[in-house]
N, C-alpha and C positions, 0 to 999 in steps of 0.2 A: 850418601854422596850421589850426585847426579851421574847419569851415564855420559851426558854431555851437556853443555850450555853454550849459549851464543846470544848475541844481541842483533836485532834488526832495527836500524834507524828508519824513521819515516817522516814525511812532511805533511801527510794528509791528516784530517781530523781523526782523533782516536776512534770515535764511533765507527767511522768508515773502515779503519784497519780491523777492528774487532769483528765487524760484520763480514768482511772478506774472509778472516781467519775461521769464523763460524761456518760460513758456507763451504770453505775448502774442506774442513774436517767433516762436516755433516755430508758432503757429497761422496765421501768415502765410507759412509755408514758409521762414522765415528760420533762421539758426543763432545760438546763444547759447553762449558758452564763458567760464568765469570762476569766481570763488570769492567769498568774502566780503570780499575786499579789492579786486579789480579783475577786469576782463574785457573781452570784445569781442563785438559782435553785428553781423549784417548781415541785411538784409530788402530784398525787392524791392517797390517801390512804382511803380505806373504804368509797369512795364517798366524801371525804373531802380533801382539799388541804393543803399540808405542804409546806411552803414558808421559804426559808432560805437564808442567805448570808455566804460568807466565806472570809477570809483573810489568807494569807500565811506569816508566820514569821519564818524565818530560816527553821527548819524541823518540823514546827508545822502548822497543818491545823486548824484554829480557825473557828468554825462553830456557827452562831447565827440563831436559829430557830425563825422566826418572827411570823409565823402562823401555828397552828397545831390543829387537832381535840382534843377536851377535853379528849376523851377516849384513846388516844395514849400518853403514858408516854414519857418523855424526854429520860429516860434510854433505852427505846426500840429503838428510833431513833438513839441514840448514839451507842448502840450495833449492830444494823444492818449496820451502816456506818462503824464502826471500822472493822467489820468482812469482809466487801467487799473491804475495802481499804488496809488492811494489809496482 
C-alpha cells in the first residue's frame, strides 16, 4: 500500500512536465527514471528517503509515494510538487 497518493492536473505538454519533475528531483540529489507513461523517483529529505512512482493519464500526473519519513506529511509532498510543476 502507498504511504500516500495524489493527482496533479496539468495543461502543459507531458514532456515539459516530466522535465520539470526530473529537474526538481535531481536538484535535490535524487534520481528520476521513467517516460511519458510511468516512472519512479527517489529523493532524500531530512536524511530520509522519499520513494515514489508516477503514471500519466491524459493531463493528470498520478503520484504514489511508496516510502516517506513519518514526520513529512503527504500534504507537504503534494504541495511541494504541485508548486514546482505548475
